[in-house]
N, C-alpha and C positions, 0 to 999 in steps of 0.2 A: 336485852343484850344481843348485839349483832352476831349473826352466825359466822363462825370462822370460815375462811375460804383458802383454797390453795393459792400459793403465790403465782403459780403458772400452771398451764395444762401439762407441761413437761413434768412438773413435780407430781401432779396427779397421776400421770401415766407411770412414773417410776414407782409410786406407792401401790398402784393397782397391779403392776407387774410383780412387785415385791410380794404382794399377797398371794398372787397366783403361783409364782415359782416357789416351790418348797422341796422338802426332802424327796417326795414322790417323783418329781421331775428327773431326779438323778438316778434313782434305782428302780422305781416301779415301772416307768414307761419302758426302760431298756429291757427289763425282764419280760414284759408283755409282748414286746416286739419279737424277742427271741422265741417265746413260747408259741406265738401265733403266726408263724410263717415268715419271720424276718421282714424283708422289705414289703411283702404283701400286706402286712398289718397296717401300712400307711394308707391303704385304700379305705378300709372301714374307719380308720382314725380321722382321715380328712373329711370323709362323708359325715361323720359324727360332728366334727368341728363346724362345718357349714350348715348342717340341718338342725343342730341342737345347741352346740356350744355358743356360737356367735349370736344367734337369735335370742337366747336366754340371757346372755351377757348384755346385749343391747336393752333388753327388757328391764334388767336390774338397774343399769345406768339411767335409763329413761325414767323409771319410777322414782329413784332417789333424787334426780335432778328436777323433775316436774313437780313432785310433791314436797320438795325441799325438806327432806328429813331422813333420819335413820329408819331402819326397817319398821319398828313399831309405829313411829309417827306417820310414815308413808301409808301403812295399812289403816291407821286410825283416820287418815284423811279420805280414804276410800269409804270406810264404814267402821264405826266403833266396834261392831261385832267381829271384825277381822283383826283387831289390834293384837290379839294373842298370837296370831300367825307370825307377826313381826318379832314378838318377844321370844317365842319358842326356840328358833335357831340361834339367836344371839345368846340365849341362856345355855343351851346344851353344847354349843360350840366353845364357849368360854369355860363353863363348869363341867366339861367333859373332854372334848377334843384337845383344848389347850392344856389341860392338866397332864394328859399322857404325852402330848406333843412336846411339852417342855422337858419331860423326862428323856425323850429320845434325843433332843438337842443337847441335853446334859451328857448323855452317852457320847455324842459326837465331840463335845468339848473335852471330855476325859480322854477320848481316843486321840484327839489332837496332841495332847501332851504325851500320851503313850507312844505315839508314832516316832518321836525323836529318838527313842531308845528301842523301838520295836519290842515293846514290853510283852507282847502276846507270844513271843518265842516261836517254836516250830509247830505249835498246835493251837491256832487261833480259835478253833471251835471249842475246845476245852476251856481256854482262857475266858472266852466271852460268856459261855453259859454256866460254867462251873466255878470260875474264880471271880469274874467281874460281877455278873448278875447273881450268881449262887442261887439259881432257880429252885424253888420249893416244889414239893410233889403235887400240890393242888392249890387252887385259888384261896381255899379256906386257911391255908398255912401261910400267913403273912410273913412271919419271921422278922428278923431285925432289919432296920433301915441300912442300906448300903451307903457308907459314908462318902465315897467318891461321887456317887450320883447325887447325894444331898448337896454337896458343895457345888456341883454343876448346876443344880436347880437354883441355888442362891444367886449364882452368876446370871443365869438366864432370866429369872424374874427381876433381878436388879437392873439389868440392861434394858429389859422391856419397860419397866417402870420409868426409868430415866427418859427414854424416848417418848413414850406416850404422855408423860407428865408435862413435857415441854410444849405440848399442843400440836396442832395440825401443821403450821408453817415451820416453827423452830424445832419441832421434834420429828414427827413422822415424815414430812416432806424432805427435810434436810438429811435425815438418816438414810432414807432410801436413795437420795441422790448420791450418797457415798456408798451404800451397801450394794446397789445393783451394778454399777460399773466395776466395783471390786470383785463381785461374784463372777462377772463375765471375764475379767482378767484372769482370775484364779482358774476358772474352767478352761480358758484358752491354754493356759500353761499345762494343765493336765492333758488336754487333747493332743497338743503338739509333742509333749514329752512321751505320751503313750504310743504315738505313731512311730517313734524311734525304736521301740522294743522288738526283739525277735519274736516272730509269731503274731505280730499285731494284725497282719493281713488275714490270718486265719479267723480271728474274732470279727473283723470287719466284714468278711465274706458271709459269716453267719448272720450278721446284723442286717445286711442290705440285700442278700439273695432272697428273692421272693419265692414263696411256696404257695402258688395260687390255689392249690387244692384245699388249703385251710379256710378259704373264704366261704366254703359251703357249710362250715360249722357255725351254728347260731351263737355259740359261746364267744367266738371271736368278735362278732359284732356287738354283743352285749358288753363285753369287756372294753371295747373301743369307746362306746357311748359312756360307760361308767367312768373311764379314765378322763375323758373330756369334761364330764360334769364335775368331777372332783378337782381336776387340775386347775380349773378356772375359778375355783372358790365359789361356785354357784350354790345358792341355797344357804350360804353362811350368814347373810345379812351384811356382809362386809362391803360388797360392791355398791349396794344401795346407799350405805352411809358415806362411802368415799365420793360417790357422784353428787351427793347433796351439798358438798363443799365447793362444787364448781360454780363459777360465775354464771350470770344469766345467759350469756352467749358462749356456748361450749360445743365442740364437735363430738356429739355422742357416738355416732356410728364410726367415725374415724378412730376415736380413742378405743372403742370396743374391738375394732379390727386389729389395731396395733397391739393391744393387750393380748389378744388371742394369738396373733402371729408370733410375737416376741416370746410368749410363754411356750408355745409348741415348738418354735424354732430352737429355743434353748434346750428342750427335751431331746430333740434330734441331735443337737451338737454335743450335749453331755453324753449321749449314748455312744458316740464315737470313742470317747475315753474309756467308758465302761467295758465295751467289747474288745477294744484293742488290748486292754490289760488282761481280760479273760483269755484272749487268744495267746498272749505271752505265757500265761500260766499253764495253759493246756500244752504248749510247746515245751516249756521247761520241765513239766512233769511227765511228758509223754502220754497224756490222756486225751480222750475225745473231749471236745468243748462241752458237750452235754453233761459231763461228769464234774465240771468245775463250776457250773452255774448254780447258784443258790437263790432261792426266792427271797425277794424283799429284804428284810432285815439281815438275813444270812449273807446276802450279796455284799452289803456294806461292811459288816462287822466280822465276817469269817473269810469269804472268798478274797475280797480285796486286801485285807491285812496279810493273808498268805502270799499273795502276789508281791506285796511290798517287801516281804522278807526275802523274796527270790531275786528282785531286780536291783541293779546298782543304783545307789542313791535313794533306795526305797523309803528310808526314814523321812527325807524331805518331801518326797512324792506323797507319802501318807499324811504328813502335816498339812500340805496344801489341800489334799482331798477332804480331810475332816474339817478344815477351816471353811471350805466350800459349803459343806453340809451345815455348819453352824450359822454362816451368813444367810443361807437360803432359809433355814428354819426360823431365824430371828426375825427376818422381814415379814414372814407369815404370822409369827406370834404377835407382833406389834399390831397387825391389822385385826386380829381376833379380839384383842383387848379393846381397841378403839371402837369396834362395832358395838360392844356392850356399853362402854362409857358414853358414846354418842347418844345411845338410846335413853339412858338414865338422865343425862343432861337435858335432852329434848323434852322429856316428860316432867321431871321433878325440879329442873333448874338447879340441881346440885352443883356446888363448887367443884370444878374439875380436879384440882390438886388433891384434896382429901379423898375424893372418889377414886381416883387412879391408885392412890396409895392403899386404900382399903381393899380394892379389887385385887391388887397384886399380892397383898398379904394373904387374903383368903385363897387366892389361886395357888400360891406357894404351899400353904398348909394342906390344901386339897391334893396337890400333886405328890405329896410325900408317900401316899399309898403306892404310887408307881415306882418309888425308890426302894420298896421292900423286896424281899426275896420272891414274893409272888407278883411283883410288879409287871413282869412281861405277860403273865397269864391274865391279869386284870386288864392290861392294855389291849390284849388280843380280843377279849370279850367286849369291852366297852367300845373299841374302835369298830367292831363288826356291827353292833346294833346302832350306833350313832351315824355311821356313814352309809350303811346298807339300808337302814329303815328311816332314821330321822331325816337325813338330808334329802333322800329320794322322795319321801313323802312331802317334805316342805316344797321341793321342786314341782311336784304334781299340783299341790294346792295353790302354789304361786301362779302357775299357768291358768288354773281354773278360775281363781278369784279375779285376777287381772284380765283374763281373756273373756270371761263370761259375765262377771258381775261388775265390771268397770268399763269405762268408755275407752276401749283399746284403740279405735280409730283416732280419738282425740290425742292419745299418747303418741301415736304414729305421726300425726300432724305436728305435734310439738317437736319431735325429733327432726322431722323434715324441714321445719322452719329455721332451725339453727345449725343443721349439719349439711355439708356439701353432698355427701353420699346419701341419697334418699331411699327410704324404705317403701316397698310396694305392698300390695295386699297379701302377697305370699307370706310375708312376715306374720300377719294376723293368723293365717291358716296354720302356720308352724306352731305358734304359741297356743292357739286354741285346741289344736287337734294332735299334730304329730309328736311334739315334744312330750306332752303328758302321757301319750300312749306308749312311747318308748320307755319312759320312766316307770310306768305301771308294769310293763313286761319285765323290767329289771327287778322291780319289787316282788312281783309274783314268783319269779324264778328263785330269788333268795328265800322267800317264804316257803316255797315247796321243798327246797333242799333242807332247810332247817327243821321242818316238821317231820320229814322222812328220816332224817338222821341229825342228832344234836350237833350243833356247830363245834368243830374242833375236838370232838370227843369229850367235851366237858359235861359235867352232870347237869341235868335240867335245873336243879336248885341253883347252881352257880350262874347259869345263863339267865334265869328269871330274876334272881336277886341282884346280880351285878349289871347285866345287860338291859333287860326290859325295864326294870325298875329305875335305872339311871335315866332312861328316856322319860318315863312317866313322872318322876319327881321334878324334872326340869319342865315338863308340860304343866304340872301343877303350879310351879313358880311363875311360868309365863301367864297363866290364867289369873293368878293373884295380882301380878304387876299390871296386867291389862285392866283389872277391875278397880284399881286405885284411881282417884280423881286426878285430872291434869292440873298441875300447879303453874304451868307456864302459859297456857292458852295457845300454844303452837298449833294444836290440832284444829283450831278454828280458822287458821289462815289458809286461803286458797292456794292451789298450786300455780306454777308459772304458766301452765297451759290454759288456765282459767282467768288469768289476770287481764 
């Protein structure tokens, strides 16, 4: 069976951008910029983009395109002993990150409807944590399933199933050609609306005013590299799979640069709306800006709803904001499912339709734990282990395996043969040395912090059974899948660079 291809490189670019742009672009980047020196944070952020983000994105595009396969197939074509490294991320990203990510999208979908009547009232904090999530005292106390979140999960998994089921061209490419322009339009509405609010300039000043003294803090640089790594969907196995659907002649470096710049440009653009609204809120309540900024989830579900209750037309503003989050989340969710589906089809030749249906049903059932009263606590633990250890370790191994045990110059020649923007030997040095070193520093820092003090104040039992074991179970699944015989023979076909 011939491998599906994108209808156009524009379709591929929209899908790649759709995967990269997610919920974190809207709230995590803005918070990091505020916390780490405002405009000064752009310096380590851009350094990280050019020295790690773009080189690693080019590597994943090049690997998927040259080896013509999903992550497991691409690594199997390097050496069968590394096939597990392709399976591990697509397993824990689907059966981990996607499970809780779908729950967060479900929250956003619920809040989209809540926004029309400002259902959170005068106290969004109490509404979110006590009435909506009804958080239990510990991860061990699951409690009942929250019905509004369950209904949201049904919608999220149903929409994701429908898009992925239709295939690469008629599903993922077509959906992203609609979702990405829609997201940009909705974000533009938020930005220009927020700029009209009283006090918007207060927030913008905090957003763009550089505090260069913060650049001497190593944590600022570590957070910048971490944000770039996560925001570009690196280590997920997604970009490898997406690049494998490109035709023989494709602009690898050009597409990587466009993906990175559009993704990061969107983060900067969305940050304008975030901080203009926070400035309005600070002015309306007569508080310093620092007192209204909440980290991550609190920014979207507590601080922003409070601002919506204060502004004229806040219900419509809220609906647009949460619709933005739903669209951004959905485009990323689709890419996660496709990375796993592509891998299974490549190896076992499984019929796409029944496979997508089975995966989405299993995913929905697995995500129900995050709809319980302990859902946020489980989300926090699983997210910490999968993103801070799983993804970073995959990134390190990716650089080492491809940089030291594969013909990296051949991969560079392949990219240069088909791309107008040519790679130099500096790219080899970044992949073989600098990028894995940075990721190891991030990994070591997280490990040191977690050993000296249990993450989030959770018990060691919860951290081990929920966090560590979630990673290890998916590793065992990856090793099992890698040990199964190939039923398609795809692994015996040479890459494009060897044809």
